[in-house]
NUVEXVEX-308199 format. One line per 10 residues: number of its first residue (from 0); for each residue y negated, x, z of C-alpha. Coordinates in steps of 0.1 Angstrom, whole numbers, m for minus. Last residue first. Example, Ala and Ser with C-alpha at 12.3 -4.5 7.8 and 13.67 -1.06 7.14 Angstrom:
2
1> 11 137 71 ~ 45 123 78
//
This chain:
296
295> m1470 2041 3745 ~ m1443 2017 3729 ~ m1425 2014 3695 ~ m1405 1982 3688 ~ m1371 1987 3685 ~ m1355 1975 3650 ~ m1323 1961 3633 ~ m1333 1935 3604 ~ m1302 1914 3589 ~ m1304 1900 3554
285> m1286 1871 3540 ~ m1259 1857 3514 ~ m1252 1821 3513 ~ m1260 1820 3471 ~ m1290 1803 3457 ~ m1291 1829 3429 ~ m1316 1853 3417 ~ m1324 1866 3452 ~ m1348 1857 3480 ~ m1351 1870 3519
275> m1385 1861 3534 ~ m1399 1873 3567 ~ m1430 1862 3587 ~ m1446 1889 3612 ~ m1457 1882 3647 ~ m1471 1907 3667 ~ m1475 1947 3655 ~ m1467 1949 3621 ~ m1434 1953 3611 ~ m1418 1977 3585
265> m1401 1984 3551 ~ m1396 2010 3525 ~ m1422 2031 3539 ~ m1452 2046 3524 ~ m1461 2010 3520 ~ m1468 1975 3499 ~ m1437 1977 3476 ~ m1404 1989 3477 ~ m1369 1995 3452 ~ m1337 2004 3459
255> m1311 2011 3432 ~ m1315 2047 3433 ~ m1304 2048 3468 ~ m1272 2034 3463 ~ m1246 2058 3480 ~ m1212 2044 3483 ~ m1194 2041 3515 ~ m1157 2037 3505 ~ m1126 2015 3511 ~ m1135 1993 3539
245> m1106 1967 3546 ~ m1111 1930 3545 ~ m1089 1928 3516 ~ m1113 1954 3496 ~ m1144 1961 3510 ~ m1171 1986 3496 ~ m1196 1995 3522 ~ m1226 2003 3500 ~ m1252 2027 3518 ~ m1288 2033 3512
235> m1306 2060 3523 ~ m1345 2069 3528 ~ m1342 2087 3562 ~ m1366 2063 3582 ~ m1358 2030 3567 ~ m1318 2036 3569 ~ m1304 2007 3546 ~ m1274 1991 3545 ~ m1256 1975 3516 ~ m1226 1951 3527
225> m1197 1937 3507 ~ m1173 1913 3509 ~ m1189 1884 3495 ~ m1202 1902 3467 ~ m1232 1919 3462 ~ m1252 1925 3426 ~ m1273 1949 3415 ~ m1312 1960 3420 ~ m1318 1960 3452 ~ m1349 1952 3473
215> m1379 1960 3497 ~ m1412 1945 3502 ~ m1444 1949 3523 ~ m1472 1923 3513 ~ m1507 1937 3508 ~ m1517 1928 3535 ~ m1492 1927 3560 ~ m1474 1898 3572 ~ m1460 1883 3539 ~ m1430 1908 3551
205> m1406 1908 3522 ~ m1370 1913 3518 ~ m1356 1912 3479 ~ m1322 1907 3467 ~ m1312 1912 3431 ~ m1277 1892 3431 ~ m1264 1884 3465 ~ m1231 1871 3481 ~ m1233 1896 3498 ~ m1249 1909 3534
195> m1283 1931 3528 ~ m1286 1949 3559 ~ m1319 1966 3569 ~ m1325 1992 3593 ~ m1353 2006 3614 ~ m1349 2028 3643 ~ m1379 2048 3635 ~ m1408 2051 3610 ~ m1409 2010 3605 ~ m1422 1992 3635
185> m1460 1993 3634 ~ m1477 2004 3669 ~ m1479 1990 3705 ~ m1446 1973 3705 ~ m1444 1935 3707 ~ m1431 1934 3671 ~ m1417 1896 3668 ~ m1398 1886 3636 ~ m1406 1852 3626 ~ m1384 1836 3596
175> m1399 1821 3564 ~ m1379 1791 3551 ~ m1401 1764 3564 ~ m1430 1779 3541 ~ m1407 1775 3512 ~ m1392 1809 3500 ~ m1388 1813 3462 ~ m1356 1824 3437 ~ m1327 1814 3469 ~ m1340 1813 3501
165> m1311 1837 3518 ~ m1312 1839 3553 ~ m1328 1862 3573 ~ m1313 1875 3608 ~ m1333 1893 3633 ~ m1318 1916 3652 ~ m1338 1937 3684 ~ m1322 1971 3688 ~ m1308 1982 3724 ~ m1323 2013 3744
155> m1361 2002 3740 ~ m1383 2028 3724 ~ m1409 2052 3737 ~ m1437 2069 3713 ~ m1456 2100 3705 ~ m1427 2111 3685 ~ m1429 2152 3687 ~ m1431 2143 3726 ~ m1445 2174 3741 ~ m1438 2176 3780
145> m1454 2192 3805 ~ m1442 2198 3842 ~ m1464 2197 3870 ~ m1455 2209 3909 ~ m1455 2201 3946 ~ m1440 2221 3971 ~ m1418 2209 4005 ~ m1397 2235 4026 ~ m1423 2253 4047 ~ m1454 2234 4037
135> m1471 2224 4006 ~ m1461 2252 3988 ~ m1475 2254 3949 ~ m1444 2254 3925 ~ m1449 2264 3891 ~ m1428 2245 3867 ~ m1454 2238 3839 ~ m1451 2244 3803 ~ m1439 2232 3771 ~ m1409 2213 3775
125> m1394 2192 3755 ~ m1394 2151 3748 ~ m1374 2124 3735 ~ m1384 2091 3744 ~ m1367 2062 3761 ~ m1379 2024 3773 ~ m1368 2003 3801 ~ m1393 1971 3808 ~ m1383 1953 3838 ~ m1397 1914 3833
115> m1424 1897 3846 ~ m1434 1867 3826 ~ m1469 1864 3809 ~ m1451 1840 3779 ~ m1456 1871 3756 ~ m1439 1893 3780 ~ m1451 1908 3814 ~ m1442 1947 3825 ~ m1429 1963 3853 ~ m1414 1997 3846
105> m1386 2018 3840 ~ m1389 2050 3821 ~ m1362 2073 3804 ~ m1370 2107 3791 ~ m1342 2122 3767 ~ m1340 2158 3768 ~ m1351 2176 3735 ~ m1332 2208 3721 ~ m1330 2245 3722 ~ m1354 2257 3746
95> m1342 2234 3775 ~ m1360 2237 3806 ~ m1362 2204 3821 ~ m1327 2199 3838 ~ m1324 2237 3844 ~ m1354 2241 3865 ~ m1347 2211 3882 ~ m1313 2221 3896 ~ m1332 2257 3904 ~ m1355 2237 3925
85> m1332 2218 3942 ~ m1310 2246 3952 ~ m1338 2267 3963 ~ m1350 2241 3985 ~ m1315 2233 3999 ~ m1315 2269 4008 ~ m1347 2269 4027 ~ m1336 2232 4042 ~ m1307 2256 4062 ~ m1300 2236 4091
75> m1295 2203 4078 ~ m1322 2178 4059 ~ m1304 2146 4049 ~ m1325 2128 4025 ~ m1296 2111 4012 ~ m1296 2114 3977 ~ m1313 2147 3969 ~ m1301 2164 4000 ~ m1335 2178 4017 ~ m1357 2208 4009
65> m1384 2193 3993 ~ m1396 2189 3959 ~ m1425 2172 3943 ~ m1437 2158 3910 ~ m1468 2155 3885 ~ m1450 2142 3853 ~ m1471 2152 3822 ~ m1467 2138 3786 ~ m1484 2155 3759 ~ m1488 2140 3720
55> m1475 2141 3687 ~ m1502 2124 3662 ~ m1502 2089 3655 ~ m1515 2086 3617 ~ m1550 2074 3602 ~ m1566 2051 3580 ~ m1591 2066 3559 ~ m1626 2060 3560 ~ m1647 2070 3529 ~ m1671 2099 3546
45> m1711 2098 3550 ~ m1731 2087 3517 ~ m1715 2093 3487 ~ m1729 2114 3458 ~ m1701 2136 3459 ~ m1672 2124 3481 ~ m1656 2133 3514 ~ m1625 2118 3525 ~ m1620 2107 3560 ~ m1596 2129 3582
35> m1559 2126 3595 ~ m1543 2125 3623 ~ m1547 2104 3653 ~ m1545 2113 3688 ~ m1517 2099 3707 ~ m1524 2077 3739 ~ m1524 2082 3778 ~ m1507 2073 3808 ~ m1484 2100 3820 ~ m1508 2125 3833
25> m1518 2109 3865 ~ m1498 2083 3872 ~ m1487 2102 3908 ~ m1455 2116 3930 ~ m1427 2118 3906 ~ m1400 2126 3926 ~ m1375 2154 3943 ~ m1351 2153 3974 ~ m1349 2119 3985 ~ m1347 2108 3947
15> m1368 2091 3923 ~ m1363 2116 3892 ~ m1330 2102 3884 ~ m1304 2122 3861 ~ m1296 2105 3828 ~ m1311 2132 3804 ~ m1344 2130 3827 ~ m1346 2096 3845 ~ m1380 2077 3857 ~ m1384 2050 3879
5> m1419 2034 3881 ~ m1439 2016 3909 ~ m1413 2025 3934 ~ m1421 2063 3943 ~ m1398 2079 3964 ~ m1406 2083 4000
//
């Protein structure tokens, strides 16, 4: 019978069927190795610690397949042919030499308040090994399929959106906005977008939680009809020029972006982050942060 502890999909195809299923937890619970080395210096004992970066990781699904109709479990008169069909289908599903597939994982977690909820996350993965059946009966076999996750994390399917209103030239403690990152690592490298909505003059978005603070800003003015969108991973800044409510251009403004405190333009630590938006004038503009927390 299909496993009900977790539900997996590969490119939208359920892996919890009567004809095949993910059978054990082994292989799919691990953490990435760390990339980087401590520094060595003359006349210094030992080494100097340096923060490390999560590396790519391998994920293994242990599965079984049998000669029945995948959805209904109907055996029929020719189970060997059905086993052949099911095995061929899975090989075509997993073995994609020229691209990554999308793995979707559904499982039960507790939120910050201890309330149970269904967590749905996806990752991109490519086959690197396995798919060698070991027969456990005339029409049933077990096998493993090994994937490499170039990006080691799973991400929610939708963005978390936080609005930060303009505080003028300085933000008071009451004007700080909390952005929650319930994931297992910093939210910065992927799925991080920032929008500056005018009117704003020289806006700066700051995260006061990391040490040192992390901030990103734009040197220039935005009218009430303009939105500047930053793609943090790809280091792009696009200004949507508006004319009577119609978009008339998508202008590159990357040369007007400045940042401090991290290699990326902006990011969120694990847990709660305190954000503030300041500018040279106390106008009605605001910023929007869109992100997806990374999960193991």
